[in-house]
N, C-alpha and C positions, 0 to 999 in steps of 0.2 A: 772624765766623770764625779768621779769620787773630789778633787776638787775642787768642783760647781757648788757641788753638795756640803762641802765644806764652808762656803760662801751664803752659800741661803741660809745657813742654819748659825752661819756670825750675823748673819743681814737678822735676822730675826731676833737675834741676844740681846744684840742694838738695841734694838726698837722694843722691844718690852723693858729696858734697864732704860730707858731713855723715859717711857711712860710711869714709871713706879720711880721716878727722880721728881718730874711729875706731880703725881701722887702727896704723894710726901710733901712737896712747896708748897700742897693748895693747887697749882693750878690744872684746875678742872671746869669741864661744862659738863649742866645738868644734861642726860637724855630724856629726851622729850619727844613726844611727837610730833610738836612744828618742826625737831630739831631736824629729824630726818626726813621730813616733806620738805624741810628749803635744804638739806645738803641733797634730795634728791632733787629737785626739780635744777639746782644751780648743775651738775653733772651733765642734766637732759641739758639743758643750755648750749655747757660746754661741746657735749659729743657732735649740737645740730649746727655748732660752729665751726665745729674739726680737728678744735685744741685733740694733747693726746692725750691719754690714761698717765696718769703718775706710777710710777712703777713699782708702791707698794698701795698704788689704789686696787692696782691688774688680780 
């Protein structure tokens, strides 16, 4: 159980480091209501098709 928690924390730290590096490199997308609507609709379509949910989205 402790090893599972270490793995989970390690993956979170990796994701944060990657995100921070992307921000420093200018690889960002403006957060807008349109972006959220598009993302939500894409997720609903995928769910209706039965596509698996990515682990980092759960």
